[in-house]
C-alpha positions, 0 to 999 in steps of 0.5 A: 500500500503506497502512502498518498498525497491528495493535492490541489482539491477543495476539501470538505472535512466535516471535522469539528470546525467544519472546515472547507479548504480551498486548494487543499491537500490531504496526506495518507500513511497506511490506512490513516489520514496523517495531515490536512491543510493547504497544498502549499504546506503539505507538498513540502512536508510529504515529498515522496508520497504518491501524488493524486492531482485533485485540481477541479475536484472535491475531496469529501469523507466516504459516504455512509449508508447505515441501512440497506438490503442484501439481495435487493439489487438482484430483484430490483423492480420485481413487484414494483407495481404491486406495492401492497403485495411487495413483501408477500412476493419478495419474502417467499422468494428469499426464504425458498428460492435463493442459492448461496451463489446468489448472495455472492453475486448480489454482494459484488453488484451491490458493492459496485453500485455503492463504490461507484457512488462514493459509498465506502460503508454500507449496512446490508440486511440479509434479505428484507426479513432477515434470514439466518438459517444458512450462515453462508448467505451472509458470509458470501455477501461479506466476501464480495464486499471484502474483495472490493475493499469496502466496509460492510456491516452485515445485519443478520438475526431472527426473522419475524413471526411465526417461529419456527419459520419454513425455509427451503435450501438448494445446496444439492441443486434440489429444494429441501424444506425445513422449519427453522426454530428461533434458537437456530436463527440465533445460532446461525447469526452467531456463526456469521459473527464468528466467521466475519465480524472484524475480518478484512482488516476490520472492514467487515462488521456484523450487527445483530438484526431482528426483523423488528423490535416487537415481533407480535404486531404489524411488522412493516407499518404503524400499529394503532394503540388498540393493537400495540398494547402489551408485550407477548411472551414471544416479544420478551423472549426475542428481546432477551435472547438478542440482548444476551447474544449481542453482549456475548459477542460484543456487537451492536444491534439494528432493527426496524421499528414503527409506531407502537413498538417503541412504547411496547418495547419500553415495558421491558426496560431491562431487555428493551431493544433501545439504547445507544448501542442500537439504531432503528430504521423507519419509526413511521408515525411514532408518538411524542411519548415514543420520541421521548423514549428514544431521547431518554434511552439514547437510541439512534434513528435512521430514515429513508425518504420519503418515509411515511409520517416520520417525525424527523424534525421533532426527533432531531429537536429532541437531540435524537441522532438521526441519519439518512439512508437509502433503504436500497434498493428494491423495489425502486430505490438505489444506493446513491446516497447523495440523491437520497439526501436531496430527496430527503431535503426536498421532501421535508421542505414540502411536508412543512409548508414549503419551508425551504429554510429547514435543513440547510445543505450543511446539516443534510451532508452531515446526515450521510457522513458524521451523523451516519457514523455516529448512529453506527458507533463508528464516529471515531474512525469514519465520517469526517476527514481528520488526522488519525481517522481512517482514510475513507475518501471520495473524490468528485470530479467538479469539472462538469457543466451541471456542477459549475460554477465552482463555489459553495461546495456543500450546496453543490453536493446536496443540490447537484452532485450525483453518484456518477460524478465520483471519480476516485474512492479510497478506503483504508488508504487503498485506492479502490476506484480511480478515474471512474475505473474500479481497480479491485474487481472485474466489473463487467464479469461481476455484472454478467454474474449478477445477471445470470443469477438474477435470471436463474432466481426469476425462473426458479421463483416464477418472478417473471409473473411480477415483471409488469408492463410499463403501463403505456398511456395509463393514468393509473395502474390496473390489472386484468387479473389478481396478482398472486405471490409465489408459493414455496416449491414442492420438495 
């Protein structure tokens, strides 16, 4: 690994002083940033390092996506036109039709998408409702990210109810059905932690991730107060076992939460999946009481716009750490965090009476860098460009018509930059992409592999029935006959 000197770029540090350095320079030794300042000063102090000329470019911290999904890249757009049935289509697909090779292919393709968009750290939940019965799924996904050189947080844990949960495995090339008990899901999660947590020189982490923090109520939407009443035996058992397992392995916890669940979880204060070692995605429709609970417990929150009735500003006003995520990429999302941040800002402006004074560009950029690092418990290592931190960096080519004129760089980032403007990506001091060319993988071969695996899955699971026409000439999507989700295969 060569020591590097980035010269003559505009540096947006997101450090404690939020410095922006024109004609700046940044020196890297090993996997750490060792110096930041003006090009004039650093050129003299760091003679002998490999120079990357950053004239006309912007140097920013590597972007962080604290919530996304493994598997979604290779089923993108499937059932996108039947939103009410989407979970009923993808969950059986993941639980009955995927193979181990599928997960390696998805890791390569999703990792390439993130890499090209300047996302150096990404959380990946193994399916939509986590599947932990075969540890090789998560291990293969992590292997792909490790080969690309990225940071990945593998999110693995018990599925939602019912337990035991039916699954189908394809290791022999033929479907083999099993029912997986809750404890087997915990054992599978532990096997993943043991195999990959801290691997790839520390770039791969594992978070324990139950589907939701309270499994007995609505798993993908808000629950009304008459539905979200008291914790069940299953709710308490999941919280206890997740807490015990996280303590055993020293890992953090991530999960989804919706209205009603936070108040219910707080009934079991000893084991509640709330606290500073946890970040919760979504939090749609939560009450003022639940916001107070999040603030009191120090629980972090992540939000994917537009988000249904998520009280973003109210949470932030209470001091709750909140980051923007892509929730990528299915059915119709992407891993471009910069575009997602732009959507977040515009959505909040519209929701609050077109108040364009809310959430200025600087705050929004913090929410995909240092704030995102904070919700992951990694703010001491990544999320800003500071001496001593990991050298995770994205370099953006600003010499493009849509990015001119070259002033007000943070405004430009939030208002105009898109992932394809990223020119160079560095993680742990290693150049992963330079001049738009990925150096750590054969990108064409990886995309071909992903296409083959996606087509094979579509054929196994009958997903072509969910590839609908684009609706030419229609003002509203209609269907000639009922749409039927896939069923488990005959074994």
